N, CA, C and O atoms as a printed pandas DataFrame, in Angstrom:
     atom_number atom_name residue_name chain_id  residue_number  x_coord  y_coord  z_coord
0              1         N          MET        A               1    0.955   -1.091    0.112
1              2        CA          MET        A               1   -0.009   -0.068   -0.057
2              3         C          MET        A               1    0.952    1.215    0.170
3              4         O          MET        A               1    1.790    1.296    1.068
4              5         N          SER        A               2    0.672    2.231   -0.835
5              6        CA          SER        A               2    1.394    3.291   -0.926
6              7         C          SER        A               2    1.146    4.217    0.265
7              8         O          SER        A               2    0.102    4.126    0.910
8              9         N          ALA        A               3    2.086    5.095    0.559
9             10        CA          ALA        A               3    2.047    6.207    1.625
10            11         C          ALA        A               3    0.873    7.051    1.563
11            12         O          ALA        A               3    0.488    7.279    0.416
12            13         N          SER        A               4    0.207    7.571    2.499
13            14        CA          SER        A               4   -0.852    8.445    2.468
14            15         C          SER        A               4   -0.213    9.867    2.329
15            16         O          SER        A               4    0.956   10.038    2.675
16            17         N          ARG        A               5   -0.922   10.820    1.859
17            18        CA          ARG        A               5   -0.471   12.002    1.693
18            19         C          ARG        A               5   -0.474   12.764    2.929
19            20         O          ARG        A               5    0.443   13.565    3.114
20            21         N          PHE        A               6   -1.503   12.601    3.911
21            22        CA          PHE        A               6   -1.423   13.363    5.256
22            23         C          PHE        A               6   -1.173   12.251    6.340
23            24         O          PHE        A               6   -1.363   11.053    6.135
24            25         N          SER        A               7   -0.738   12.779    7.482
25            26        CA          SER        A               7   -0.467   11.748    8.638
26            27         C          SER        A               7   -1.392   12.030    9.565
27            28         O          SER        A               7   -2.078   13.039    9.405
28            29         N          VAL        A               8   -1.593   11.166   10.749
29            30        CA          VAL        A               8   -2.389   11.235   11.875
30            31         C          VAL        A               8   -1.733   12.519   12.554
31            32         O          VAL        A               8   -0.519   12.573   12.748
32            33         N          GLY        A               9   -2.570   13.514   12.893
33            34        CA          GLY        A               9   -2.073   14.736   13.719
34            35         C          GLY        A               9   -1.879   15.913   12.958
35            36         O          GLY        A               9   -1.747   17.005   13.512
36            37         N          GLU        A              10   -1.848   15.757   11.594
37            38        CA          GLU        A              10   -1.604   16.810   10.765
38            39         C          GLU        A              10   -2.743   17.642   10.402
39            40         O          GLU        A              10   -3.819   17.099   10.154
40            41         N          ARG        A              11   -2.598   19.039   10.341
41            42        CA          ARG        A              11   -3.634   19.867   10.020
42            43         C          ARG        A              11   -3.897   20.017    8.419
43            44         O          ARG        A              11   -3.061   20.177    7.530
44            45         N          VAL        A              12   -5.200   19.925    8.333
45            46        CA          VAL        A              12   -5.471   19.892    6.718
46            47         C          VAL        A              12   -6.725   20.850    6.547
47            48         O          VAL        A              12   -7.387   21.054    7.564
48            49         N          LYS        A              13   -7.069   21.383    5.514
49            50        CA          LYS        A              13   -8.269   22.125    4.968
50            51         C          LYS        A              13   -8.992   21.424    3.985
51            52         O          LYS        A              13   -8.514   20.757    3.068
52            53         N          VAL        A              14  -10.213   21.627    4.249
53            54        CA          VAL        A              14  -11.352   20.951    3.216
54            55         C          VAL        A              14  -11.445   22.070    2.160
55            56         O          VAL        A              14  -11.611   23.258    2.437
56            57         N          ALA        A              15  -11.306   21.507    0.784
57            58        CA          ALA        A              15  -11.418   22.394   -0.366
58            59         C          ALA        A              15  -12.895   23.038   -0.282
59            60         O          ALA        A              15  -13.831   22.583    0.376
60            61         N          THR        A              16  -12.903   24.093   -1.018
61            62        CA          THR        A              16  -14.087   24.915   -0.990
62            63         C          THR        A              16  -14.881   24.728   -2.318
63            64         O          THR        A              16  -15.724   25.557   -2.662
64            65         N          ARG        A              17  -14.567   23.523   -3.121
65            66        CA          ARG        A              17  -15.244   23.531   -4.299
66            67         C          ARG        A              17  -16.802   23.331   -4.014
67            68         O          ARG        A              17  -17.253   22.779   -3.010
68            69         N          ASN        A              18  -17.511   23.842   -5.008
69            70        CA          ASN        A              18  -18.905   23.645   -5.010
70            71         C          ASN        A              18  -19.600   22.991   -6.224
71            72         O          ASN        A              18  -20.507   23.564   -6.828
72            73         N          PRO        A              19  -19.134   21.758   -6.561
73            74        CA          PRO        A              19  -19.501   20.952   -7.583
74            75         C          PRO        A              19  -21.133   20.552   -7.469
75            76         O          PRO        A              19  -21.749   20.509   -6.405
76            77         N          THR        A              20  -21.634   20.302   -8.649
77            78        CA          THR        A              20  -23.001   19.717   -8.531
78            79         C          THR        A              20  -22.911   18.364   -8.549
79            80         O          THR        A              20  -21.835   17.818   -8.790
80            81         N          GLY        A              21  -24.086   17.638   -8.283
81            82        CA          GLY        A              21  -24.054   16.171   -8.251
82            83         C          GLY        A              21  -23.948   15.526   -6.922
83            84         O          GLY        A              21  -24.301   16.129   -5.909
84            85         N          HIS        A              22  -23.456   14.277   -6.886
85            86        CA          HIS        A              22  -23.315   13.516   -5.665
86            87         C          HIS        A              22  -21.903   13.715   -5.137
87            88         O          HIS        A              22  -20.866   13.349   -5.690
88            89         N          MET        A              23  -22.036   14.388   -3.912
89            90        CA          MET        A              23  -20.763   14.817   -3.083
90            91         C          MET        A              23  -20.888   14.219   -1.776
91            92         O          MET        A              23  -21.912   14.338   -1.103
92            93         N          ARG        A              24  -19.781   13.523   -1.372
93            94        CA          ARG        A              24  -20.004   12.871    0.025
94            95         C          ARG        A              24  -19.136   13.801    0.981
95            96         O          ARG        A              24  -18.976   13.383    2.128
96            97         N          THR        A              25  -18.612   14.906    0.665
97            98        CA          THR        A              25  -18.277   15.812    1.445
98            99         C          THR        A              25  -19.038   16.958    1.986
99           100         O          THR        A              25  -19.253   17.908    1.233
100          101         N          PRO        A              26  -19.496   16.980    3.274
101          102        CA          PRO        A              26  -20.591   17.847    3.669
102          103         C          PRO        A              26  -20.264   19.320    3.329
103          104         O          PRO        A              26  -19.095   19.678    3.473
104          105         N          GLN        A              27  -21.177   20.203    2.895
105          106        CA          GLN        A              27  -21.044   21.483    2.664
106          107         C          GLN        A              27  -20.402   22.178    3.910
107          108         O          GLN        A              27  -19.428   22.906    3.718
108          109         N          TYR        A              28  -20.902   21.994    5.209
109          110        CA          TYR        A              28  -20.682   22.911    6.188
110          111         C          TYR        A              28  -19.303   22.739    6.669
111          112         O          TYR        A              28  -18.885   23.458    7.577
112          113         N          CYS        A              29  -18.494   21.746    6.069
113          114        CA          CYS        A              29  -16.907   21.639    6.590
114          115         C          CYS        A              29  -15.935   22.172    5.430
115          116         O          CYS        A              29  -14.742   22.388    5.643
116          117         N          ARG        A              30  -16.508   22.353    4.267
117          118        CA          ARG        A              30  -15.805   22.862    3.311
118          119         C          ARG        A              30  -15.139   24.241    3.592
119          120         O          ARG        A              30  -15.825   25.178    4.000
120          121         N          GLY        A              31  -13.814   24.364    3.375
121          122        CA          GLY        A              31  -13.032   25.640    3.767
122          123         C          GLY        A              31  -12.731   25.770    5.031
123          124         O          GLY        A              31  -12.275   26.833    5.451
124          125         N          HIS        A              32  -12.923   24.797    5.764
125          126        CA          HIS        A              32  -12.571   24.760    7.361
126          127         C          HIS        A              32  -11.370   23.830    7.572
127          128         O          HIS        A              32  -11.084   23.000    6.709
128          129         N          GLU        A              33  -10.700   23.947    8.643
129          130        CA          GLU        A              33   -9.324   23.319    9.014
130          131         C          GLU        A              33   -9.653   22.355    9.895
131          132         O          GLU        A              33  -10.475   22.598   10.779
132          133         N          GLY        A              34   -9.175   21.368    9.800
133          134        CA          GLY        A              34   -9.229   20.223   10.913
134          135         C          GLY        A              34   -8.061   19.419   11.096
135          136         O          GLY        A              34   -7.061   19.660   10.421
136          137         N          THR        A              35   -8.075   18.424   11.992
137          138        CA          THR        A              35   -6.923   17.613   12.260
138          139         C          THR        A              35   -7.221   16.015   11.797
139          140         O          THR        A              35   -8.241   15.398   12.103
140          141         N          VAL        A              36   -6.175   15.516   11.043
141          142        CA          VAL        A              36   -6.384   14.184   10.783
142          143         C          VAL        A              36   -6.198   13.144   11.934
143          144         O          VAL        A              36   -5.089   13.003   12.451
144          145         N          GLU        A              37   -7.413   12.327   12.384
145          146        CA          GLU        A              37   -7.434   11.615   13.349
146          147         C          GLU        A              37   -7.074   10.145   13.182
147          148         O          GLU        A              37   -6.636    9.399   14.059
148          149         N          ARG        A              38   -7.367    9.813   11.727
149          150        CA          ARG        A              38   -7.138    8.303   11.416
150          151         C          ARG        A              38   -7.189    8.252    9.971
151          152         O          ARG        A              38   -7.916    8.883    9.203
152          153         N          ILE        A              39   -6.216    7.318    9.712
153          154        CA          ILE        A              39   -6.180    6.918    8.072
154          155         C          ILE        A              39   -7.085    5.708    8.183
155          156         O          ILE        A              39   -6.894    4.788    8.978
156          157         N          CYS        A              40   -8.206    5.795    7.217
157          158        CA          CYS        A              40   -9.009    4.488    7.165
158          159         C          CYS        A              40   -8.528    3.582    6.224
159          160         O          CYS        A              40   -8.813    2.399    6.410
160          161         N          GLY        A              41   -7.806    3.907    5.175
161          162        CA          GLY        A              41   -7.519    3.037    4.262
162          163         C          GLY        A              41   -7.863    3.737    2.885
163          164         O          GLY        A              41   -8.155    4.931    2.816
164          165         N          LYS        A              42   -7.806    2.937    1.856
165          166        CA          LYS        A              42   -7.947    3.324    0.284
166          167         C          LYS        A              42   -9.295    2.612   -0.240
167          168         O          LYS        A              42   -9.499    1.407   -0.096
168          169         N          PHE        A              43  -10.034    3.346   -0.756
169          170        CA          PHE        A              43  -11.254    2.908   -1.263
170          171         C          PHE        A              43  -11.708    3.464   -2.467
171          172         O          PHE        A              43  -11.432    4.649   -2.656
172          173         N          PRO        A              44  -12.461    2.754   -3.474
173          174        CA          PRO        A              44  -12.887    3.435   -4.685
174          175         C          PRO        A              44  -13.587    4.703   -4.481
175          176         O          PRO        A              44  -14.367    4.725   -3.529
176          177         N          ASN        A              45  -13.466    5.738   -5.169
177          178        CA          ASN        A              45  -13.883    7.107   -5.020
178          179         C          ASN        A              45  -15.534    6.715   -5.105
179          180         O          ASN        A              45  -16.000    6.082   -6.052
180          181         N          PRO        A              46  -16.340    7.198   -3.953
181          182        CA          PRO        A              46  -17.846    7.061   -3.951
182          183         C          PRO        A              46  -18.571    8.130   -5.045
183          184         O          PRO        A              46  -19.598    7.830   -5.654
184          185         N          GLU        A              47  -17.909    9.363   -5.191
185          186        CA          GLU        A              47  -18.388   10.069   -6.129
186          187         C          GLU        A              47  -18.221    9.774   -7.636
187          188         O          GLU        A              47  -18.769   10.467   -8.493
188          189         N          GLN        A              48  -17.546    8.859   -7.877
189          190        CA          GLN        A              48  -17.434    8.262   -9.244
190          191         C          GLN        A              48  -18.204    7.113   -9.315
191          192         O          GLN        A              48  -18.716    6.924  -10.418
192          193         N          LEU        A              49  -18.449    6.234   -8.398
193          194        CA          LEU        A              49  -19.393    5.129   -8.157
194          195         C          LEU        A              49  -20.589    5.496   -8.306
195          196         O          LEU        A              49  -21.323    4.753   -8.956
196          197         N          ALA        A              50  -21.100    6.677   -7.779
197          198        CA          ALA        A              50  -22.548    7.014   -8.078
198          199         C          ALA        A              50  -22.959    7.195   -9.359
199          200         O          ALA        A              50  -24.142    7.026   -9.659
200          201         N          TYR        A              51  -21.964    7.584  -10.324
201          202        CA          TYR        A              51  -22.206    7.612  -11.858
202          203         C          TYR        A              51  -21.884    6.502  -12.406
203          204         O          TYR        A              51  -21.638    6.632  -13.605
204          205         N          GLY        A              52  -21.781    5.396  -11.983
205          206        CA          GLY        A              52  -21.572    3.929  -12.689
206          207         C          GLY        A              52  -20.137    3.737  -13.155
207          208         O          GLY        A              52  -19.849    2.764  -13.852
208          209         N          LYS        A              53  -19.152    4.714  -12.760
209          210        CA          LYS        A              53  -17.705    4.462  -12.999
210          211         C          LYS        A              53  -17.087    3.600  -12.063
211          212         O          LYS        A              53  -17.755    3.191  -11.113
212          213         N          ASN        A              54  -15.842    3.249  -12.206
213          214        CA          ASN        A              54  -15.149    2.102  -11.327
214          215         C          ASN        A              54  -14.722    2.790  -10.087
215          216         O          ASN        A              54  -14.510    2.077   -9.106
216          217         N          GLY        A              55  -14.559    4.112   -9.984
217          218        CA          GLY        A              55  -14.107    4.796   -8.819
218          219         C          GLY        A              55  -12.505    4.655   -8.575
219          220         O          GLY        A              55  -11.992    4.890   -7.481
220          221         N          LEU        A              56  -11.836    4.280   -9.628
221          222        CA          LEU        A              56  -10.318    4.017   -9.435
222          223         C          LEU        A              56   -9.628    5.185  -10.209
223          224         O          LEU        A              56  -10.137    5.788  -11.154
224          225         N          PRO        A              57   -8.418    5.411   -9.683
225          226        CA          PRO        A              57   -7.674    4.745   -8.629
226          227         C          PRO        A              57   -8.295    5.147   -7.174
227          228         O          PRO        A              57   -8.706    6.247   -6.805
228          229         N          ALA        A              58   -8.237    3.915   -6.467
229          230        CA          ALA        A              58   -8.754    4.188   -5.093
230          231         C          ALA        A              58   -8.176    5.512   -4.267
231          232         O          ALA        A              58   -6.999    5.854   -4.375
232          233         N          GLN        A              59   -9.040    6.150   -3.511
233          234        CA          GLN        A              59   -8.686    7.118   -2.513
234          235         C          GLN        A              59   -8.443    6.937   -1.348
235          236         O          GLN        A              59   -9.089    6.043   -0.800
236          237         N          THR        A              60   -7.435    7.701   -0.532
237          238        CA          THR        A              60   -7.277    7.415    1.105
238          239         C          THR        A              60   -8.458    8.074    1.504
239          240         O          THR        A              60   -8.888    9.111    0.999
240          241         N          LEU        A              61   -8.979    7.423    2.449
241          242        CA          LEU        A              61  -10.050    8.051    3.349
242          243         C          LEU        A              61   -9.499    8.592    4.672
243          244         O          LEU        A              61   -8.716    7.890    5.312
244          245         N          TYR        A              62   -9.826    9.680    5.072
245          246        CA          TYR        A              62   -9.317   10.105    6.370
246          247         C          TYR        A              62  -10.348   10.548    7.290
247          248         O          TYR        A              62  -11.320   11.151    6.834
248          249         N          ARG        A              63  -10.239   10.295    8.656
249          250        CA          ARG        A              63  -11.057   10.778    9.492
250          251         C          ARG        A              63  -10.542   11.986   10.047
251          252         O          ARG        A              63   -9.468   11.892   10.640
252          253         N          VAL        A              64  -11.190   13.303    9.962
253          254        CA          VAL        A              64  -10.907   14.486   10.157
254          255         C          VAL        A              64  -11.758   15.130   11.383
255          256         O          VAL        A              64  -12.987   15.196   11.422
256          257         N          ARG        A              65  -10.986   15.524   12.229
257          258        CA          ARG        A              65  -11.691   16.258   13.532
258          259         C          ARG        A              65  -11.798   17.867   13.407
259          260         O          ARG        A              65  -10.811   18.567   13.179
260          261         N          PHE        A              66  -12.970   18.323   13.562
261          262        CA          PHE        A              66  -13.112   19.566   13.621
262          263         C          PHE        A              66  -13.701   20.225   14.989
263          264         O          PHE        A              66  -14.442   19.556   15.710
264          265         N          GLU        A              67  -13.382   21.409   15.281
265          266        CA          GLU        A              67  -13.849   21.960   16.531
266          267         C          GLU        A              67  -15.257   22.671   15.988
267          268         O          GLU        A              67  -15.333   23.536   15.116
268          269         N          GLN        A              68  -16.357   22.068   16.746
269          270        CA          GLN        A              68  -17.544   22.494   16.459
270          271         C          GLN        A              68  -17.819   24.253   16.502
271          272         O          GLN        A              68  -18.624   24.768   15.726
272          273         N          GLN        A              69  -17.186   24.911   17.319
273          274        CA          GLN        A              69  -17.434   26.180   17.456
274          275         C          GLN        A              69  -16.654   27.020   16.085
275          276         O          GLN        A              69  -16.893   28.192   15.796
276          277         N          LYS        A              70  -15.868   26.290   15.485
277          278        CA          LYS        A              70  -15.216   26.817   14.340
278          279         C          LYS        A              70  -16.148   26.535   13.070
279          280         O          LYS        A              70  -16.267   27.373   12.176
280          281         N          LEU        A              71  -16.800   25.300   13.051
281          282        CA          LEU        A              71  -17.954   25.018   11.997
282          283         C          LEU        A              71  -19.114   25.908   12.147
283          284         O          LEU        A              71  -19.657   26.441   11.179
284          285         N          TRP        A              72  -19.488   26.066   13.360
285          286        CA          TRP        A              72  -20.763   26.743   13.646
286          287         C          TRP        A              72  -20.361   27.884   14.688
287          288         O          TRP        A              72  -20.166   27.521   15.848
288          289         N          PRO        A              73  -20.241   29.052   14.410
289          290        CA          PRO        A              73  -19.902   30.087   15.310
290          291         C          PRO        A              73  -20.846   30.390   16.401
291          292         O          PRO        A              73  -20.427   30.946   17.416
292          293         N          ALA        A              74  -22.079   30.072   16.274
293          294        CA          ALA        A              74  -23.300   30.350   17.091
294          295         C          ALA        A              74  -23.287   28.877   18.262
295          296         O          ALA        A              74  -23.998   28.794   19.263
296          297         N          TYR        A              75  -22.452   28.006   17.867
297          298        CA          TYR        A              75  -22.712   26.929   18.714
298          299         C          TYR        A              75  -22.289   27.139   20.036
299          300         O          TYR        A              75  -21.204   27.622   20.360
300          301         N          ALA        A              76  -23.462   26.641   21.026
301          302        CA          ALA        A              76  -23.505   27.095   22.469
302          303         C          ALA        A              76  -22.824   26.071   23.281
303          304         O          ALA        A              76  -22.684   26.268   24.488
304          305         N          GLY        A              77  -22.359   24.922   22.684
305          306        CA          GLY        A              77  -21.852   23.749   23.565
306          307         C          GLY        A              77  -20.633   24.098   24.102
307          308         O          GLY        A              77  -20.145   25.201   23.856
308          309         N          PRO        A              78  -20.000   23.171   24.909
309          310        CA          PRO        A              78  -18.634   23.450   25.412
310          311         C          PRO        A              78  -17.728   23.430   24.343
311          312         O          PRO        A              78  -17.890   22.729   23.344
312          313         N          ALA        A              79  -16.474   24.423   24.587
313          314        CA          ALA        A              79  -15.608   24.681   23.592
314          315         C          ALA        A              79  -14.927   23.453   23.227
315          316         O          ALA        A              79  -14.440   23.442   22.096
316          317         N          LYS        A              80  -14.777   22.332   24.002
317          318        CA          LYS        A              80  -14.005   21.350   23.607
318          319         C          LYS        A              80  -14.750   20.238   22.696
319          320         O          LYS        A              80  -14.160   19.232   22.302
320          321         N          ASP        A              81  -16.058   20.509   22.410
321          322        CA          ASP        A              81  -16.687   19.782   21.544
322          323         C          ASP        A              81  -16.373   19.670   20.181
323          324         O          ASP        A              81  -16.145   20.719   19.578
324          325         N          SER        A              82  -16.311   18.471   19.504
325          326        CA          SER        A              82  -15.680   18.440   18.152
326          327         C          SER        A              82  -16.602   17.371   17.431
327          328         O          SER        A              82  -17.324   16.666   18.137
328          329         N          ILE        A              83  -16.608   17.233   16.146
329          330        CA          ILE        A              83  -16.962   16.428   15.232
330          331         C          ILE        A              83  -16.055   15.853   14.486
331          332         O          ILE        A              83  -15.027   16.471   14.208
332          333         N          GLU        A              84  -16.282   14.519   14.011
333          334        CA          GLU        A              84  -15.185   13.817   13.154
334          335         C          GLU        A              84  -15.928   13.479   12.042
335          336         O          GLU        A              84  -17.010   12.909   12.178
336          337         N          ILE        A              85  -15.388   13.819   10.739
337          338        CA          ILE        A              85  -16.033   13.593    9.494
338          339         C          ILE        A              85  -14.831   12.710    8.558
339          340         O          ILE        A              85  -13.645   13.041    8.562
340          341         N          GLU        A              86  -15.323   11.646    7.841
341          342        CA          GLU        A              86  -14.580   10.879    6.938
342          343         C          GLU        A              86  -14.454   11.576    5.711
343          344         O          GLU        A              86  -15.530   11.769    5.145
344          345         N          ILE        A              87  -13.332   12.055    5.078
345          346        CA          ILE        A              87  -13.274   12.733    3.806
346          347         C          ILE        A              87  -12.180   12.039    3.077
347          348         O          ILE        A              87  -11.213   11.536    3.648
348          349         N          TYR        A              88  -12.376   12.034    1.775
349          350        CA          TYR        A              88  -11.437   11.449    0.907
350          351         C          TYR        A              88  -10.450   12.393    0.660
351          352         O          TYR        A              88  -10.700   13.582    0.857
352          353         N          ASP        A              89   -9.284   12.007    0.225
353          354        CA          ASP        A              89   -7.887   12.761   -0.084
354          355         C          ASP        A              89   -8.212   13.897   -0.938
355          356         O          ASP        A              89   -7.868   15.024   -0.582
356          357         N          HIS        A              90   -8.871   13.704   -2.082
357          358        CA          HIS        A              90   -9.006   14.603   -3.263
358          359         C          HIS        A              90   -9.953   16.075   -2.621
359          360         O          HIS        A              90  -10.080   17.109   -3.278
360          361         N          TRP        A              91  -10.415   15.908   -1.519
361          362        CA          TRP        A              91  -11.063   16.992   -0.855
362          363         C          TRP        A              91  -10.138   17.763    0.081
363          364         O          TRP        A              91  -10.441   18.863    0.544
364          365         N          LEU        A              92   -8.957   17.107    0.345
365          366        CA          LEU        A              92   -8.174   17.642    1.402
366          367         C          LEU        A              92   -6.852   18.493    0.686
367          368         O          LEU        A              92   -6.208   18.144   -0.304
368          369         N          GLU        A              93   -6.685   19.653    1.478
369          370        CA          GLU        A              93   -5.338   20.469    1.119
370          371         C          GLU        A              93   -4.474   20.546    2.408
371          372         O          GLU        A              93   -4.934   20.374    3.537
372          373         N          PRO        A              94   -3.229   20.809    2.137
373          374        CA          PRO        A              94   -2.323   20.961    3.385
374          375         C          PRO        A              94   -2.676   22.396    3.760
375          376         O          PRO        A              94   -2.969   23.279    2.955
376          377         N          VAL        A              95   -2.606   22.528    5.223
377          378        CA          VAL        A              95   -2.810   23.911    5.720
378          379         C          VAL        A              95   -1.803   24.747    5.146
379          380         O          VAL        A              95   -0.644   24.343    5.058
380          381         N          GLY        A              96   -2.209   26.069    4.680
381          382        CA          GLY        A              96   -1.147   26.923    4.238
382          383         C          GLY        A              96   -1.446   27.026    2.627
383          384         O          GLY        A              96   -0.956   27.954    1.984
384          385         N          SER        A              97   -2.187   26.136    2.071
385          386        CA          SER        A              97   -2.414   26.169    0.723
386          387         C          SER        A              97   -3.573   27.131    0.205
387          388         O          SER        A              97   -3.823   27.203   -0.999
């Protein structure tokens, strides 16, 4: 298995693309920074599978943790609350890009 582009603990930013069609990356996390919590493995791209394509080459799937107050500024819960979202490699950018 080839190396993953990002490592556990690394800061990443979700791309702000707004394509039409079947997208697995939630709109509310696009443009936000998070931390890679887990590398889940490589899987066929579900955005291509939804249109009858083979989804290859397989994409690395990461679990990324976001602080809820950063995603939703009006969030009234504890500051330590977070949400984890599984996001494919092609939606992630290194922080600073």
